[in-house]
MOPAC internal coordinates of N, CA, C and O (Angstrom, degrees):
PM7 1SCF
backbone

  N    0.0000 0     0.00 0     0.00 0    0    0    0
  C    1.4486 1     0.00 0     0.00 0    1    0    0
  C    1.4867 1   108.69 1     0.00 0    2    1    0
  O    1.2310 1   121.05 1   -53.23 1    3    2    1
  N    1.3556 1   115.60 1   126.77 1    3    2    1
  C    1.5267 1   116.74 1  -179.41 1    5    3    2
  C    1.5177 1   108.62 1   -84.09 1    6    5    3
  O    1.2310 1   125.82 1   -26.09 1    7    6    5
  N    1.3994 1   106.43 1   153.91 1    7    6    5
  C    1.4952 1   114.22 1   176.85 1    9    7    6
  C    1.5171 1   106.48 1   -74.11 1   10    9    7
  O    1.2310 1   118.30 1   -23.35 1   11   10    9
  N    1.3213 1   120.84 1   156.65 1   11   10    9
  C    1.4126 1   128.07 1   176.58 1   13   11   10
  C    1.5143 1   111.16 1   -68.09 1   14   13   11
  O    1.2310 1   119.61 1   -37.29 1   15   14   13
  N    1.2832 1   118.35 1   142.71 1   15   14   13
  C    1.4327 1   118.41 1   172.77 1   17   15   14
  C    1.4017 1   113.35 1   -62.26 1   18   17   15
  O    1.2310 1   118.17 1    -2.32 1   19   18   17
  N    1.3896 1   121.10 1   177.68 1   19   18   17
  C    1.4625 1   125.08 1   172.05 1   21   19   18
  C    1.4236 1   114.35 1   -66.26 1   22   21   19
  O    1.2310 1   118.43 1   132.91 1   23   22   21
  N    1.3802 1   120.60 1   -47.09 1   23   22   21
  C    1.4258 1   116.49 1   173.94 1   25   23   22
  C    1.5599 1   119.46 1   -60.56 1   26   25   23
  O    1.2310 1   122.99 1   149.95 1   27   26   25
  N    1.3575 1   111.87 1   -30.05 1   27   26   25
  C    1.5428 1   114.76 1   178.34 1   29   27   26
  C    1.4348 1   107.94 1   -73.24 1   30   29   27
  O    1.2310 1   118.86 1   144.30 1   31   30   29
  N    1.3373 1   119.79 1   -35.70 1   31   30   29
  C    1.4841 1   125.37 1  -177.51 1   33   31   30
  C    1.6623 1   106.05 1   -64.63 1   34   33   31
  O    1.2310 1   123.62 1   129.42 1   35   34   33
  N    1.3062 1   110.66 1   -50.58 1   35   34   33
  C    1.3560 1   114.62 1   176.93 1   37   35   34
  C    1.5578 1   123.32 1   -55.55 1   38   37   35
  O    1.2310 1   126.04 1   141.66 1   39   38   37
  N    1.4808 1   105.99 1   -38.34 1   39   38   37
  C    1.4936 1   121.52 1   172.38 1   41   39   38
  C    1.6817 1   108.33 1   -61.38 1   42   41   39
  O    1.2310 1   123.81 1   134.38 1   43   42   41
  N    1.2261 1   110.29 1   -45.62 1   43   42   41
  C    1.5466 1   118.97 1   175.83 1   45   43   42
  C    1.4577 1   115.55 1   -54.62 1   46   45   43
  O    1.2310 1   123.84 1   128.85 1   47   46   45
  N    1.4184 1   110.23 1   -51.15 1   47   46   45
  C    1.4516 1   119.54 1   179.19 1   49   47   46
  C    1.5261 1   112.25 1   -58.15 1   50   49   47
  O    1.2310 1   122.60 1   130.98 1   51   50   49
  N    1.3681 1   112.62 1   -49.02 1   51   50   49
  C    1.4247 1   121.30 1  -173.76 1   53   51   50
  C    1.6068 1   106.05 1   -56.51 1   54   53   51
  O    1.2310 1   123.82 1   133.57 1   55   54   53
  N    1.3852 1   110.28 1   -46.43 1   55   54   53
  C    1.5722 1   114.59 1  -176.63 1   57   55   54
  C    1.4640 1   110.69 1   -59.36 1   58   57   55
  O    1.2310 1   121.25 1   131.60 1   59   58   57
  N    1.3525 1   115.21 1   -48.40 1   59   58   57
  C    1.4326 1   120.33 1  -179.33 1   61   59   58
  C    1.5156 1   113.07 1   -68.69 1   62   61   59
  O    1.2310 1   120.15 1   144.03 1   63   62   61
  N    1.2267 1   117.31 1   -35.97 1   63   62   61
  C    1.4618 1   118.37 1   176.57 1   65   63   62
  C    1.6253 1   111.50 1   -62.55 1   66   65   63
  O    1.2310 1   125.32 1   137.47 1   67   66   65
  N    1.3103 1   107.39 1   -42.53 1   67   66   65
  C    1.6139 1   113.45 1  -179.63 1   69   67   66
  C    1.5261 1   106.41 1   -68.24 1   70   69   67
  O    1.2310 1   115.67 1   146.70 1   71   70   69
  N    1.2571 1   125.82 1   -33.30 1   71   70   69
  C    1.4295 1   121.22 1  -179.62 1   73   71   70
  C    1.4354 1   114.97 1   -79.71 1   74   73   71
  O    1.2310 1   118.08 1   144.62 1   75   74   73
  N    1.2353 1   121.26 1   -35.38 1   75   74   73
  C    1.5440 1   121.71 1  -178.50 1   77   75   74
  C    1.5490 1   111.33 1   -85.83 1   78   77   75
  O    1.2310 1   118.97 1   155.04 1   79   78   77
  N    1.3494 1   119.57 1   -24.96 1   79   78   77
  C    1.4637 1   119.85 1   179.10 1   81   79   78
  C    1.5376 1   109.74 1   -58.83 1   82   81   79
  O    1.2310 1   116.74 1   128.69 1   83   82   81
  N    1.3008 1   123.81 1   -51.31 1   83   82   81
  C    1.5209 1   120.85 1  -175.46 1   85   83   82
  C    1.7070 1   105.40 1   -65.50 1   86   85   83
  O    1.2310 1   119.56 1   145.80 1   87   86   85
  N    1.2427 1   118.44 1   -34.20 1   87   86   85
  C    1.4318 1   116.12 1  -178.75 1   89   87   86
  C    1.5728 1   112.81 1   -67.10 1   90   89   87
  O    1.2310 1   119.04 1   148.81 1   91   90   89
  N    1.2081 1   119.44 1   -31.19 1   91   90   89
  C    1.4424 1   126.14 1   175.57 1   93   91   90
  C    1.3894 1   116.89 1   -87.68 1   94   93   91
  O    1.2310 1   117.90 1   175.83 1   95   94   93
  N    1.3806 1   121.60 1    -4.17 1   95   94   93
  C    1.4093 1   122.47 1  -174.97 1   97   95   94
  C    1.4983 1   107.62 1   -64.62 1   98   97   95
  O    1.2310 1   120.24 1   121.84 1   99   98   97
  N    1.3706 1   117.14 1   -58.16 1   99   98   97
  C    1.4644 1   114.05 1  -174.55 1  101   99   98
  C    1.5272 1   117.88 1   -59.13 1  102  101   99
  O    1.2310 1   116.85 1   136.76 1  103  102  101
  N    1.3657 1   123.59 1   -43.24 1  103  102  101
  C    1.4287 1   127.26 1  -179.76 1  105  103  102
  C    1.5507 1   106.71 1   -61.43 1  106  105  103
  O    1.2310 1   118.62 1   134.83 1  107  106  105
  N    1.3740 1   120.24 1   -45.17 1  107  106  105
  C    1.4244 1   120.34 1  -171.79 1  109  107  106
  C    1.5988 1   106.44 1   -76.60 1  110  109  107
  O    1.2310 1   119.13 1   145.73 1  111  110  109
  N    1.3112 1   119.27 1   -34.27 1  111  110  109
  C    1.3817 1   118.92 1   171.30 1  113  111  110
  C    1.5411 1   113.02 1   -62.64 1  114  113  111
  O    1.2310 1   119.92 1   133.74 1  115  114  113
  N    1.2874 1   117.75 1   -46.26 1  115  114  113
  C    1.3604 1   119.27 1   176.26 1  117  115  114
  C    1.6128 1   115.64 1   -55.71 1  118  117  115
  O    1.2310 1   122.83 1   138.14 1  119  118  117
  N    1.2880 1   112.19 1   -41.86 1  119  118  117
  C    1.5735 1   117.78 1   179.85 1  121  119  118
  C    1.5534 1   109.68 1   -69.94 1  122  121  119
  O    1.2310 1   120.95 1   146.50 1  123  122  121
  N    1.3458 1   115.78 1   -33.50 1  123  122  121
  C    1.5038 1   117.80 1  -175.89 1  125  123  122
  C    1.5868 1   103.96 1   -73.07 1  126  125  123
  O    1.2310 1   119.71 1   126.24 1  127  126  125
  N    1.3370 1   118.17 1   -53.76 1  127  126  125
  C    1.4210 1   115.28 1  -176.55 1  129  127  126
  C    1.4611 1   118.28 1   -63.71 1  130  129  127
  O    1.2310 1   119.40 1   132.82 1  131  130  129
  N    1.3717 1   118.75 1   -47.18 1  131  130  129
  C    1.4887 1   122.31 1   176.27 1  133  131  130
  C    1.4722 1   113.51 1   -58.41 1  134  133  131
  O    1.2310 1   122.18 1   139.98 1  135  134  133
  N    1.3770 1   113.43 1   -40.02 1  135  134  133
  C    1.4873 1   114.40 1   179.10 1  137  135  134
  C    1.5400 1   115.80 1   -64.84 1  138  137  135
  O    1.2310 1   120.48 1   135.99 1  139  138  137
  N    1.2869 1   116.68 1   -44.01 1  139  138  137
  C    1.3562 1   126.86 1   175.87 1  141  139  138
  C    1.5443 1   109.63 1   -60.44 1  142  141  139
  O    1.2310 1   121.69 1   128.33 1  143  142  141
  N    1.4565 1   114.37 1   -51.67 1  143  142  141
  C    1.4310 1   118.67 1  -176.49 1  145  143  142
  C    1.5746 1   110.24 1   -62.57 1  146  145  143
  O    1.2310 1   120.38 1   145.73 1  147  146  145
  N    1.3039 1   116.89 1   -34.27 1  147  146  145
  C    1.5502 1   119.32 1   178.46 1  149  147  146
  C    1.5351 1   106.99 1   -66.85 1  150  149  147
  O    1.2310 1   117.62 1   130.55 1  151  150  149
  N    1.2824 1   122.14 1   -49.45 1  151  150  149
  C    1.4867 1   120.50 1  -172.50 1  153  151  150
  C    1.5654 1   104.92 1   -69.92 1  154  153  151
  O    1.2310 1   118.68 1   134.09 1  155  154  153
  N    1.2056 1   120.12 1   -45.91 1  155  154  153
  C    1.5057 1   119.78 1  -176.78 1  157  155  154
  C    1.5398 1   109.12 1   -63.07 1  158  157  155
  O    1.2310 1   120.00 1   137.03 1  159  158  157
  N    1.3556 1   117.61 1   -42.97 1  159  158  157
  C    1.5250 1   119.31 1   176.87 1  161  159  158
  C    1.5467 1   104.20 1   -55.56 1  162  161  159
  O    1.2310 1   118.38 1   127.63 1  163  162  161
  N    1.2594 1   120.69 1   -52.37 1  163  162  161
  C    1.5411 1   118.21 1  -174.64 1  165  163  162
  C    1.5979 1   111.93 1   -64.55 1  166  165  163
  O    1.2310 1   121.17 1   130.95 1  167  166  165
  N    1.2672 1   115.37 1   -49.05 1  167  166  165
  C    1.3640 1   118.89 1  -168.86 1  169  167  166
  C    1.6134 1   111.80 1   -80.25 1  170  169  167
  O    1.2310 1   120.79 1   130.52 1  171  170  169
  N    1.2702 1   116.10 1   -49.48 1  171  170  169
  C    1.4013 1   115.25 1  -179.78 1  173  171  170
  C    1.5197 1   122.02 1   -88.47 1  174  173  171
  O    1.2310 1   121.79 1   152.14 1  175  174  173
  N    1.2906 1   114.18 1   -27.86 1  175  174  173
  C    1.4300 1   122.66 1   179.18 1  177  175  174
  C    1.5371 1   114.76 1   -98.32 1  178  177  175
  O    1.2310 1   122.60 1  -178.78 1  179  178  177
  N    1.3666 1   112.62 1     1.22 1  179  178  177
  C    1.5176 1   115.43 1  -178.47 1  181  179  178
  C    1.5141 1   120.10 1    55.30 1  182  181  179
  O    1.2310 1   123.30 1  -155.40 1  183  182  181
  N    1.2935 1   111.29 1    24.60 1  183  182  181
  C    1.6745 1   116.67 1  -175.34 1  185  183  182
  C    1.4985 1   102.06 1   -76.44 1  186  185  183
  O    1.2310 1   122.35 1   -29.65 1  187  186  185
  N    1.3327 1   113.10 1   150.35 1  187  186  185
  C    1.4425 1   118.66 1   171.44 1  189  187  186
  C    1.4596 1   117.19 1   -83.97 1  190  189  187
  O    1.2310 1   120.67 1   -19.35 1  191  190  189
  N    1.3897 1   116.33 1   160.65 1  191  190  189
  C    1.4165 1   117.66 1  -172.10 1  193  191  190
  C    1.5212 1   110.26 1   -56.35 1  194  193  191
  O    1.2310 1   121.07 1   144.53 1  195  194  193
  N    1.2449 1   115.55 1   -35.47 1  195  194  193
  C    1.5363 1   116.27 1  -177.04 1  197  195  194
  C    1.5475 1   115.37 1   -70.66 1  198  197  195
  O    1.2310 1   125.09 1   159.15 1  199  198  197
  N    1.4217 1   107.84 1   -20.85 1  199  198  197
  C    1.5307 1   109.32 1   174.42 1  201  199  198
  C    1.4634 1   116.95 1   -78.11 1  202  201  199
  O    1.2310 1   119.67 1   161.53 1  203  202  201
  N    1.3275 1   118.23 1   -18.47 1  203  202  201
  C    1.5059 1   128.50 1  -169.73 1  205  203  202
  C    1.4793 1   109.78 1  -119.91 1  206  205  203
  O    1.2310 1   120.85 1  -179.98 1  207  206  205
  N    1.2509 1   115.99 1     0.02 1  207  206  205
  C    1.4413 1   115.77 1  -177.52 1  209  207  206
  C    1.5740 1   115.05 1   -58.56 1  210  209  207
  O    1.2310 1   123.02 1   144.24 1  211  210  209
  N    1.3771 1   111.82 1   -35.76 1  211  210  209
  C    1.5378 1   113.72 1  -174.86 1  213  211  210
  C    1.5093 1   107.06 1   -66.83 1  214  213  211
  O    1.2310 1   117.69 1   161.11 1  215  214  213
  N    1.3675 1   122.00 1   -18.89 1  215  214  213
  C    1.4713 1   121.16 1   174.94 1  217  215  214
  C    1.5438 1   108.52 1   -68.64 1  218  217  215
  O    1.2310 1   121.35 1   135.17 1  219  218  217
  N    1.3209 1   115.03 1   -44.83 1  219  218  217
  C    1.4751 1   120.54 1  -177.95 1  221  219  218
  C    1.5670 1   109.28 1   -66.76 1  222  221  219
  O    1.2310 1   120.17 1   147.34 1  223  222  221
  N    1.2844 1   117.27 1   -32.66 1  223  222  221
  C    1.4556 1   117.10 1   178.48 1  225  223  222
  C    1.4439 1   111.54 1   -67.22 1  226  225  223
  O    1.2310 1   120.46 1   145.51 1  227  226  225
  N    1.4487 1   116.72 1   -34.49 1  227  226  225
  C    1.4651 1   121.56 1   176.15 1  229  227  226
  C    1.4959 1   111.38 1   -70.68 1  230  229  227
  O    1.2310 1   122.43 1   138.62 1  231  230  229
  N    1.4119 1   112.95 1   -41.38 1  231  230  229
  C    1.4152 1   119.45 1   177.20 1  233  231  230
  C    1.4865 1   114.81 1   -54.21 1  234  233  231
  O    1.2310 1   120.56 1   127.38 1  235  234  233
  N    1.3065 1   116.54 1   -52.62 1  235  234  233
  C    1.5446 1   121.56 1  -176.98 1  237  235  234
  C    1.3957 1   117.84 1   -82.47 1  238  237  235
  O    1.2310 1   121.20 1   177.29 1  239  238  237
  N    1.4388 1   115.31 1    -2.71 1  239  238  237
  C    1.5233 1   119.00 1  -174.19 1  241  239  238
  C    1.4036 1   117.45 1    68.58 1  242  241  239
  O    1.2310 1   120.98 1  -145.27 1  243  242  241
  N    1.4264 1   115.73 1    34.73 1  243  242  241
  C    1.4744 1   119.92 1   176.86 1  245  243  242
  C    1.5265 1   117.30 1   -61.46 1  246  245  243
  O    1.2310 1   122.88 1   156.87 1  247  246  245
  N    1.4170 1   112.08 1   -23.13 1  247  246  245
  C    1.4427 1   123.24 1  -170.15 1  249  247  246
  C    1.5311 1   100.46 1   -72.26 1  250  249  247
  O    1.2310 1   116.79 1   154.56 1  251  250  249
  N    1.1767 1   123.71 1   -25.44 1  251  250  249
  C    1.6587 1   129.67 1   177.61 1  253  251  250
  C    1.4313 1   112.53 1   -69.04 1  254  253  251
  O    1.2310 1   116.65 1   165.18 1  255  254  253
  N    1.4187 1   123.97 1   -14.82 1  255  254  253
  C    1.3797 1   121.80 1  -168.24 1  257  255  254
  C    1.5657 1   117.88 1    83.34 1  258  257  255
  O    1.2310 1   117.04 1    -1.56 1  259  258  257
  N    1.3021 1   123.23 1   178.44 1  259  258  257
  C    1.4229 1   119.51 1  -167.63 1  261  259  258
  C    1.5782 1   106.72 1   -73.62 1  262  261  259
  O    1.2310 1   118.55 1   130.85 1  263  262  261
  N    1.3088 1   120.37 1   -49.15 1  263  262  261
  C    1.3901 1   111.92 1  -176.92 1  265  263  262
  C    1.6999 1   117.31 1   -69.96 1  266  265  263
  O    1.2310 1   125.91 1   148.94 1  267  266  265
  N    1.3290 1   106.25 1   -31.06 1  267  266  265
  C    1.4765 1   114.22 1   174.14 1  269  267  266
  C    1.5478 1   110.29 1   -55.54 1  270  269  267
  O    1.2310 1   125.64 1   124.92 1  271  270  269
  N    1.4368 1   106.78 1   -55.08 1  271  270  269
  C    1.4810 1   117.00 1  -173.90 1  273  271  270
  C    1.5384 1   110.70 1   -47.69 1  274  273  271
  O    1.2310 1   120.53 1   132.47 1  275  274  273
  N    1.4125 1   116.58 1   -47.53 1  275  274  273
  C    1.3269 1   123.03 1  -173.83 1  277  275  274
  C    1.6155 1   108.05 1   -65.52 1  278  277  275
  O    1.2310 1   121.82 1   134.33 1  279  278  277
  N    1.2603 1   114.12 1   -45.67 1  279  278  277
  C    1.5384 1   120.52 1   178.21 1  281  279  278
  C    1.5203 1   111.81 1   -59.20 1  282  281  279
  O    1.2310 1   121.46 1   134.42 1  283  282  281
  N    1.3831 1   114.81 1   -45.58 1  283  282  281
  C    1.4473 1   120.91 1   173.41 1  285  283  282
  C    1.5033 1   115.89 1   -48.36 1  286  285  283
  O    1.2310 1   124.51 1   126.09 1  287  286  285
  N    1.3032 1   108.95 1   -53.91 1  287  286  285
  C    1.5980 1   118.40 1  -174.12 1  289  287  286
  C    1.4881 1   104.91 1   -66.62 1  290  289  287
  O    1.2310 1   116.04 1   134.98 1  291  290  289
  N    1.3911 1   125.13 1   -45.02 1  291  290  289
  C    1.2994 1   129.94 1  -176.73 1  293  291  290
  C    1.5100 1   108.97 1   -64.51 1  294  293  291
  O    1.2310 1   121.49 1   132.63 1  295  294  293
  N    1.3201 1   114.76 1   -47.37 1  295  294  293
  C    1.5287 1   112.23 1  -179.21 1  297  295  294
  C    1.5271 1   111.49 1   -65.20 1  298  297  295
  O    1.2310 1   118.63 1   149.75 1  299  298  297
  N    1.3074 1   120.22 1   -30.25 1  299  298  297
  C    1.4313 1   119.57 1  -177.98 1  301  299  298
  C    1.5536 1   106.59 1   -72.40 1  302  301  299
  O    1.2310 1   121.46 1   138.47 1  303  302  301
  N    1.2075 1   114.82 1   -41.53 1  303  302  301
  C    1.5710 1   119.97 1  -176.93 1  305  303  302
  C    1.3969 1   109.45 1   -60.75 1  306  305  303
  O    1.2310 1   118.45 1   130.86 1  307  306  305
  N    1.5213 1   120.56 1   -49.14 1  307  306  305
  C    1.3229 1   125.92 1   178.99 1  309  307  306
  C    1.5834 1   117.36 1   -66.82 1  310  309  307
  O    1.2310 1   124.22 1   148.96 1  311  310  309
  N    1.3951 1   109.50 1   -31.04 1  311  310  309
  C    1.4404 1   116.33 1   176.77 1  313  311  310
  C    1.4751 1   113.21 1   -69.14 1  314  313  311
  O    1.2310 1   121.24 1   135.42 1  315  314  313
  N    1.4508 1   115.22 1   -44.58 1  315  314  313
  C    1.3995 1   114.54 1  -178.36 1  317  315  314
  C    1.4893 1   110.94 1   -72.09 1  318  317  315
  O    1.2310 1   117.79 1   149.14 1  319  318  317
  N    1.2992 1   121.82 1   -30.86 1  319  318  317
  C    1.5335 1   123.12 1   171.42 1  321  319  318
  C    1.3807 1   107.96 1   -59.39 1  322  321  319
  O    1.2310 1   116.17 1   127.56 1  323  322  321
  N    1.2689 1   124.89 1   -52.44 1  323  322  321
  C    1.4521 1   125.48 1   179.38 1  325  323  322
  C    1.4323 1   116.06 1   -56.31 1  326  325  323
  O    1.2310 1   121.17 1   134.37 1  327  326  325
  N    1.3644 1   115.37 1   -45.63 1  327  326  325
  C    1.4110 1   119.76 1  -174.59 1  329  327  326
  C    1.5999 1   108.97 1   -69.01 1  330  329  327
  O    1.2310 1   121.76 1   141.82 1  331  330  329
  N    1.3493 1   114.24 1   -38.18 1  331  330  329
  C    1.3778 1   118.71 1   175.81 1  333  331  330
  C    1.5682 1   117.09 1   -62.42 1  334  333  331
  O    1.2310 1   125.19 1   132.31 1  335  334  333
  N    1.3597 1   107.65 1   -47.69 1  335  334  333
  C    1.5190 1   113.64 1   176.04 1  337  335  334
  C    1.5016 1   115.01 1   -63.78 1  338  337  335
  O    1.2310 1   119.80 1   129.32 1  339  338  337
  N    1.3170 1   117.98 1   -50.68 1  339  338  337
  C    1.4127 1   118.56 1   177.96 1  341  339  338
  C    1.5125 1   115.38 1   -65.33 1  342  341  339
  O    1.2310 1   121.62 1   141.86 1  343  342  341
  N    1.3735 1   114.51 1   -38.14 1  343  342  341
  C    1.5318 1   120.24 1   176.38 1  345  343  342
  C    1.5507 1   105.23 1   -55.10 1  346  345  343
  O    1.2310 1   122.59 1   125.87 1  347  346  345
  N    1.3531 1   112.63 1   -54.13 1  347  346  345
  C    1.5375 1   117.44 1  -173.24 1  349  347  346
  C    1.6086 1   108.31 1   -56.84 1  350  349  347
  O    1.2310 1   118.09 1   136.53 1  351  350  349
  N    1.3614 1   121.24 1   -43.47 1  351  350  349
  C    1.3543 1   118.31 1  -177.73 1  353  351  350
  C    1.4673 1   110.49 1   -71.24 1  354  353  351
  O    1.2310 1   117.61 1   144.88 1  355  354  353
  N    1.3131 1   122.15 1   -35.12 1  355  354  353
  C    1.4216 1   119.60 1   179.97 1  357  355  354
  C    1.5517 1   109.81 1   -70.41 1  358  357  355
  O    1.2310 1   120.82 1   140.04 1  359  358  357
  N    1.3910 1   116.04 1   -39.96 1  359  358  357
  C    1.5464 1   116.74 1   173.92 1  361  359  358
  C    1.5355 1   111.06 1   -57.67 1  362  361  359
  O    1.2310 1   120.55 1   132.92 1  363  362  361
  N    1.3711 1   116.56 1   -47.08 1  363  362  361
  C    1.4096 1   117.69 1  -177.86 1  365  363  362
  C    1.4499 1   112.82 1   -62.43 1  366  365  363
  O    1.2310 1   119.62 1   142.14 1  367  366  365
  N    1.2546 1   118.34 1   -37.86 1  367  366  365
  C    1.5217 1   122.93 1   179.17 1  369  367  366
  C    1.4660 1   109.14 1   -64.75 1  370  369  367
  O    1.2310 1   119.74 1   137.03 1  371  370  369
  N    1.4170 1   118.10 1   -42.97 1  371  370  369
  C    1.4349 1   115.70 1  -179.82 1  373  371  370
  C    1.5262 1   113.03 1   -70.32 1  374  373  371
  O    1.2310 1   117.00 1   146.42 1  375  374  373
  N    1.2321 1   123.31 1   -33.58 1  375  374  373
  C    1.4227 1   127.77 1  -170.40 1  377  375  374
  C    1.5011 1   113.68 1   -94.89 1  378  377  375
  O    1.2310 1   119.99 1   167.36 1  379  378  377
  N    1.3520 1   117.62 1   -12.64 1  379  378  377
  C    1.4547 1   115.45 1  -176.30 1  381  379  378
  C    1.4538 1   109.89 1   -70.85 1  382  381  379
  O    1.2310 1   119.60 1   -24.54 1  383  382  381
  N    1.3867 1   118.37 1   155.46 1  383  382  381
  C    1.4624 1   124.48 1   179.12 1  385  383  382
  C    1.6167 1   107.04 1   -59.92 1  386  385  383
  O    1.2310 1   122.47 1   -43.30 1  387  386  385
  N    1.3340 1   112.87 1   136.70 1  387  386  385
  C    1.4287 1   118.97 1   176.57 1  389  387  386
  C    1.5705 1   105.16 1   -82.23 1  390  389  387
  O    1.2310 1   123.29 1   -36.87 1  391  390  389
  N    1.4021 1   111.30 1   143.13 1  391  390  389
  C    1.4106 1   120.78 1   166.58 1  393  391  390
  C    1.4849 1   114.77 1   -61.08 1  394  393  391
  O    1.2310 1   117.51 1   -46.72 1  395  394  393
  N    1.3013 1   122.34 1   133.28 1  395  394  393
  C    1.4716 1   120.57 1   174.94 1  397  395  394
  C    1.5352 1   109.53 1  -126.25 1  398  397  395
  O    1.2310 1   119.42 1   -28.65 1  399  398  397
  N    1.3208 1   118.71 1   151.35 1  399  398  397
  C    1.4528 1   125.00 1   173.93 1  401  399  398
  C    1.4986 1   112.29 1   -77.46 1  402  401  399
  O    1.2310 1   119.70 1     4.71 1  403  402  401
  N    1.2616 1   118.17 1  -175.29 1  403  402  401
  C    1.4621 1   124.11 1  -178.03 1  405  403  402
  C    1.6048 1   113.22 1   -68.13 1  406  405  403
  O    1.2310 1   122.15 1   159.82 1  407  406  405
  N    1.3529 1   113.49 1   -20.18 1  407  406  405
  C    1.4372 1   120.74 1   177.66 1  409  407  406
  C    1.6252 1   117.32 1   -96.18 1  410  409  407
  O    1.2310 1   124.05 1  -174.80 1  411  410  409
  N    1.4066 1   109.83 1     5.20 1  411  410  409
  C    1.4133 1   116.04 1  -177.58 1  413  411  410
  C    1.4153 1   122.32 1    79.15 1  414  413  411
  O    1.2310 1   124.22 1  -166.45 1  415  414  413
  N    1.4379 1   109.50 1    13.55 1  415  414  413
  C    1.4573 1   119.51 1   176.36 1  417  415  414
  C    1.4101 1   111.86 1   -89.97 1  418  417  415
  O    1.2310 1   118.13 1   -34.73 1  419  418  417
  N    1.3239 1   121.17 1   145.27 1  419  418  417
  C    1.4463 1   121.62 1   174.08 1  421  419  418
  C    1.4780 1   115.09 1   -64.97 1  422  421  419
  O    1.2310 1   119.73 1   -44.28 1  423  422  421
  N    1.3190 1   118.11 1   135.72 1  423  422  421
  C    1.4381 1   121.87 1   179.39 1  425  423  422
  C    1.4791 1   111.83 1   -84.27 1  426  425  423
  O    1.2310 1   121.73 1   136.22 1  427  426  425
  N    1.3746 1   114.30 1   -43.78 1  427  426  425
  C    1.4263 1   116.96 1   179.21 1  429  427  426
  C    1.5179 1   113.64 1  -100.70 1  430  429  427
  O    1.2310 1   120.10 1   180.00 1  431  430  429

């Protein structure tokens, strides 16, 4: 079996990037908003830890229980890594200089 060509690989990455992105939107948005709200509540509003702990419970996925919390954090970490990696490849592929022939026409 032959390995896929670079354009096929990029197409596959684009497809999976587009499929996983929407699935990770809500968990990542939850982590971002609750993490910022927790920090600003403590630092700017001088709230006590007990007053904003519910934000940290949401942020860390404590509401899912012990095994769920670990899976939640792991899936977010792997998801962000995947989206950053594939997004970087897709951006590089879009912005890289195109190969041109001797008459200035694109080869690829």
